[in-house]
Structures are given as C-alpha cells and as structure tokens.
MDTraj code that builds the backbone (N, CA, C; nanometers):
import mdtraj as md
import numpy as np

residues = "MET THR GLN LEU THR LEU ASP MET PRO LYS GLU ILE PHE ALA THR LEU HIS LYS ASP PRO GLU GLU PHE THR ARG GLU LEU ARG ILE ALA ALA ALA VAL LYS TRP TYR GLU LEU GLU LEU VAL SER GLN GLY ARG ALA VAL GLU ILE ALA GLY VAL THR ARG ALA GLU PHE ILE THR ALA LEU GLY GLN TYR LYS VAL SER PRO PHE GLN TYR THR ALA ASP GLU VAL LEU ALA GLU LEU ARG ASP ALA ASP".split()
xyz = np.array([
    [0.1271, 10.7847, 4.5924],
    [0.1307, 10.8201, 4.7334],
    [0.1611, 10.6936, 4.8137],
    [0.2431, 10.7079, 4.9143],
    [0.2780, 10.5973, 5.0029],
    [0.1781, 10.5911, 5.1180],
    [0.1405, 10.4719, 5.1536],
    [0.0480, 10.4532, 5.2645],
    [0.1256, 10.3977, 5.3834],
    [0.0995, 10.4533, 5.5022],
    [0.1622, 10.4085, 5.6265],
    [0.0562, 10.3444, 5.7156],
    [0.0995, 10.2494, 5.7946],
    [0.0106, 10.1863, 5.8914],
    [0.0699, 10.2066, 6.0302],
    [-0.0115, 10.2580, 6.1205],
    [0.0310, 10.2777, 6.2595],
    [-0.0520, 10.1893, 6.3501],
    [0.0129, 10.1259, 6.4440],
    [-0.0590, 10.0501, 6.5461],
    [-0.0828, 10.1429, 6.6646],
    [-0.2088, 10.1689, 6.6929],
    [-0.2453, 10.2576, 6.8031],
    [-0.3389, 10.1831, 6.8963],
    [-0.3245, 10.2046, 7.0263],
    [-0.4197, 10.1434, 7.1199],
    [-0.5604, 10.1975, 7.0925],
    [-0.6610, 10.1119, 7.0933],
    [-0.7989, 10.1546, 7.0676],
    [-0.8429, 10.2639, 7.1639],
    [-0.7922, 10.2562, 7.2856],
    [-0.8348, 10.3505, 7.3898],
    [-0.8002, 10.4957, 7.3552],
    [-0.6994, 10.5154, 7.2722],
    [-0.6567, 10.6521, 7.2395],
    [-0.7689, 10.7302, 7.1728],
    [-0.8490, 10.6631, 7.0917],
    [-0.9581, 10.7307, 7.0223],
    [-1.0656, 10.7779, 7.1198],
    [-1.0959, 10.6944, 7.2166],
    [-1.1940, 10.7327, 7.3188],
    [-1.1386, 10.8438, 7.4070],
    [-1.0117, 10.8313, 7.4427],
    [-0.9488, 10.9329, 7.5272],
    [-0.9516, 11.0700, 7.4606],
    [-0.9229, 11.0738, 7.3325],
    [-0.9183, 11.2005, 7.2587],
    [-1.0534, 11.2397, 7.1986],
    [-1.1539, 11.1528, 7.2146],
    [-1.2869, 11.1769, 7.1575],
    [-1.2791, 11.1980, 7.0064],
    [-1.2036, 11.1105, 6.9402],
    [-1.1838, 11.1193, 6.7955],
    [-1.2063, 10.9816, 6.7337],
    [-1.2595, 10.9824, 6.6123],
    [-1.2640, 10.8570, 6.5382],
    [-1.1306, 10.8437, 6.4643],
    [-1.0987, 10.7255, 6.4130],
    [-0.9689, 10.7057, 6.3482],
    [-0.9405, 10.8034, 6.2333],
    [-1.0416, 10.8385, 6.1546],
    [-1.0208, 10.9335, 6.0442],
    [-0.9818, 11.0714, 6.0955],
    [-1.0537, 11.1187, 6.1953],
    [-1.0255, 11.2503, 6.2529],
    [-0.8881, 11.2509, 6.3200],
    [-0.8559, 11.1427, 6.3889],
    [-0.7255, 11.1295, 6.4532],
    [-0.6142, 11.1366, 6.3492],
    [-0.6304, 11.0641, 6.2393],
    [-0.5296, 11.0625, 6.1328],
    [-0.5118, 11.2019, 6.0735],
    [-0.6222, 11.2705, 6.0487],
    [-0.6150, 11.4061, 5.9933],
    [-0.5378, 11.4982, 6.0877],
    [-0.5710, 11.4944, 6.2155],
    [-0.5038, 11.5813, 6.3121],
    [-0.3571, 11.5437, 6.3301],
    [-0.3265, 11.4146, 6.3209],
    [-0.1883, 11.3692, 6.3323],
    [-0.1049, 11.4239, 6.2166],
    [-0.1590, 11.4191, 6.0957],
    [-0.0882, 11.4722, 5.9785],
    [-0.0638, 11.6220, 5.9928],
    [-0.1651, 11.6938, 6.0393],
    [-0.1509, 11.8389, 6.0560],
    [-0.0480, 11.8692, 6.1639],
    [-0.0544, 11.7992, 6.2764],
    [0.0404, 11.8239, 6.3863],
    [0.1842, 11.7974, 6.3418],
    [0.2047, 11.6900, 6.2688],
    [0.3398, 11.6583, 6.2194],
    [0.3871, 11.7663, 6.1238],
    [0.3010, 11.8074, 6.0316],
    [0.3385, 11.9100, 5.9343],
    [0.3714, 12.0422, 6.0031],
    [0.2912, 12.0798, 6.1025],
    [0.3160, 12.2047, 6.1762],
    [0.4509, 12.1971, 6.2472],
    [0.4782, 12.0872, 6.3136],
    [0.6040, 12.0743, 6.3882],
    [0.7238, 12.0766, 6.2949],
    [0.7162, 12.0031, 6.1847],
    [0.8282, 12.0005, 6.0899],
    [0.8487, 12.1378, 6.0263],
    [0.7387, 12.2107, 6.0039],
    [0.7492, 12.3476, 5.9521],
    [0.8148, 12.4370, 6.0572],
    [0.7703, 12.4241, 6.1820],
    [0.8267, 12.5044, 6.2915],
    [0.9773, 12.4806, 6.3054],
    [1.0202, 12.3572, 6.2880],
    [1.1625, 12.3224, 6.2980],
    [1.2402, 12.3558, 6.1708],
    [1.1685, 12.4118, 6.0723],
    [1.2267, 12.4495, 5.9432],
    [1.2831, 12.3298, 5.8668],
    [1.2212, 12.2146, 5.8855],
    [1.2605, 12.0945, 5.8121],
    [1.1906, 12.0873, 5.6766],
    [1.0747, 12.1544, 5.6671],
    [0.9995, 12.1568, 5.5415],
    [0.9503, 12.2981, 5.5149],
    [0.9271, 12.3272, 5.3884],
    [0.8699, 12.4561, 5.3501],
    [0.7201, 12.4561, 5.3809],
    [0.6599, 12.5736, 5.3721],
    [0.5165, 12.5821, 5.3958],
    [0.4401, 12.5021, 5.2899],
    [0.4847, 12.5075, 5.1658],
    [0.4193, 12.4317, 5.0590],
    [0.4245, 12.2817, 5.0836],
    [0.5414, 12.2325, 5.1246],
    [0.5554, 12.0894, 5.1529],
    [0.4718, 12.0520, 5.2750],
    [0.4680, 12.1381, 5.3761],
    [0.3880, 12.1109, 5.4960],
    [0.2394, 12.0997, 5.4611],
    [0.1944, 12.1845, 5.3698],
    [0.0554, 12.1784, 5.3246],
    [0.0266, 12.0418, 5.2613],
    [0.1204, 11.9933, 5.1796],
    [0.1046, 11.8610, 5.1179],
    [0.0990, 11.7513, 5.2242],
    [0.1893, 11.7572, 5.3211],
    [0.1930, 11.6568, 5.4278],
    [0.0625, 11.6580, 5.5068],
    [0.0163, 11.7781, 5.5397],
    [-0.1059, 11.7920, 5.6193],
    [-0.2304, 11.7508, 5.5411],
    [-0.2249, 11.7633, 5.4089],
    [-0.3412, 11.7282, 5.3282],
    [-0.4543, 11.8284, 5.3390],
    [-0.4168, 11.9561, 5.3575],
    [-0.5154, 12.0632, 5.3701],
    [-0.4781, 12.1761, 5.2743],
    [-0.5634, 12.2760, 5.2650],
    [-0.5318, 12.3931, 5.1837],
    [-0.4310, 12.4800, 5.2588],
    [-0.3675, 12.5715, 5.1875],
    [-0.2729, 12.6627, 5.2534],
    [-0.3441, 12.7452, 5.3608],
    [-0.4646, 12.7910, 5.3319],
    [-0.5401, 12.8697, 5.4307],
    [-0.5671, 12.7869, 5.5569],
    [-0.6047, 12.6602, 5.5384],
    [-0.6292, 12.5736, 5.6544],
    [-0.5000, 12.5499, 5.7322],
    [-0.3884, 12.5379, 5.6605],
    [-0.2605, 12.5167, 5.7284],
    [-0.2214, 12.6401, 5.8089],
    [-0.2396, 12.7569, 5.7512],
    [-0.2070, 12.8807, 5.8239],
    [-0.2957, 12.8938, 5.9475],
    [-0.4211, 12.8538, 5.9365],
    [-0.5095, 12.8532, 6.0542],
    [-0.4564, 12.7565, 6.1596],
    [-0.4113, 12.6378, 6.1160],
    [-0.3547, 12.5392, 6.2099],
    [-0.2299, 12.5953, 6.2764],
    [-0.1469, 12.6677, 6.2012],
    [-0.0283, 12.7292, 6.2614],
    [-0.0695, 12.8207, 6.3762],
    [-0.1741, 12.8987, 6.3545],
    [-0.2238, 12.9873, 6.4605],
    [-0.2736, 12.9093, 6.5812],
    [-0.3419, 12.7983, 6.5570],
    [-0.3932, 12.7166, 6.6673],
    [-0.2791, 12.6570, 6.7495],
    [-0.1679, 12.6256, 6.6833],
    [-0.0513, 12.5703, 6.7522],
    [0.0472, 12.6795, 6.7958],
    [0.0084, 12.8059, 6.7721],
    [0.0911, 12.9209, 6.8101],
    [0.2295, 12.9178, 6.7424],
    [0.2295, 12.8835, 6.6136],
    [0.3514, 12.8789, 6.5326],
    [0.3392, 12.9892, 6.4279],
    [0.4420, 13.0692, 6.4144],
    [0.4413, 13.1774, 6.3166],
    [0.4394, 13.1213, 6.1745],
    [0.3623, 13.1849, 6.0855],
    [0.3637, 13.1401, 5.9459],
    [0.4900, 13.1857, 5.8723],
    [0.5709, 13.2663, 5.9366],
    [0.6925, 13.3182, 5.8758],
    [0.8137, 13.2418, 5.9278],
    [0.9034, 13.2029, 5.8378],
    [1.0225, 13.1304, 5.8804],
    [1.1421, 13.2232, 5.9003],
    [1.1185, 13.3508, 5.8913],
    [1.2236, 13.4494, 5.9182],
    [1.1978, 13.5125, 6.0542],
    [1.3036, 13.5358, 6.1293],
    [1.2904, 13.6124, 6.2531],
    [1.2969, 13.7609, 6.2174],
    [1.2559, 13.8457, 6.3087],
    [1.2621, 13.9899, 6.2849],
    [1.4058, 14.0339, 6.2594],
    [1.5004, 13.9771, 6.3330],
    [1.6413, 14.0123, 6.3134],
    [1.6902, 13.9738, 6.1740],
    [1.6460, 13.8577, 6.1247],
    [1.6863, 13.8144, 5.9905],
    [1.6306, 13.9070, 5.8833],
    [1.5073, 13.9512, 5.9004],
    [1.4468, 14.0441, 5.8046],
    [1.5223, 14.1757, 5.8056],
    [1.5521, 14.2273, 5.9248],
    [1.6273, 14.3537, 5.9343],
    [1.7652, 14.3411, 5.8735],
    [1.8316, 14.2288, 5.8963],
    [1.9644, 14.2069, 5.8391],
    [1.9568, 14.2038, 5.6875],
    [1.8567, 14.1397, 5.6310],
    [1.8422, 14.1358, 5.4854],
    [1.8163, 14.2741, 5.4296],
    [1.7366, 14.3530, 5.5005],
    [1.7091, 14.4894, 5.4560],
    [1.8354, 14.5750, 5.4597],
    [1.9165, 14.5579, 5.5640],
    [2.0434, 14.6326, 5.5727],
    [2.1389, 14.5899, 5.4604],
    [2.1450, 14.4593, 5.4332],
    [2.2341, 14.4070, 5.3305],
    [2.1909, 14.4479, 5.1908],
    [2.0621, 14.4772, 5.1712],
    [2.0105, 14.5140, 5.0401],
    [2.0540, 14.6543, 4.9989],
    [2.0906, 14.7363, 5.0957],
    [2.1312, 14.8755, 5.0650],
    [2.2679, 14.8842, 5.0089],
])
top = md.Topology()
chain = top.add_chain()
for i, resn in enumerate(residues, 1):
    res = top.add_residue(resn, chain, resSeq=i)
    for name in ("N", "CA", "C"):
        top.add_atom(name, md.element.get_by_symbol(name[0]), res)
traj = md.Trajectory(xyz[None], top)
C-alpha cells in the first residue's frame, strides 16, 4: 500500500470538529464517493479506496445523495429493449 502525506492547516481539525484520524477516514470516503459518482472507479474499487465495507460505502453513498447504481433508468430500459 502506498502512503500519502498531506499538509493541512491545524485549524481545519478544530473547524470540522475532527481529529486527524477521523478527518483522514472521511476524506478517503468523500474521494471514493465522488470518483464513483463520476464513474471513474467501480463500486468495488471505491470500497477499497474508502477503506470501508461495501455496506458502509453504500450507506455513505446515501449520505452524499449518490445513487449506488451506475446505470440511468434510460440505460436500463435501452438494455432491456436490446435484449429482445
């Protein structure tokens, strides 16, 4: 595993009422959710990035109001029509 170092102002932790560990955890989840939303990563890869279980990731998707499905309703209907 690769380790990254970020320089963050100390005040950010007080502002967000988070300790560095909690901040790091939430940062990983937020990045994974956004990259999943943009369809840059699969749900499985996003779970790895976030460092949580799939169930926890799906819960995070709900908290960020991101659909757990990467298909739109129109895409699903089109696939169903094409399958016939």
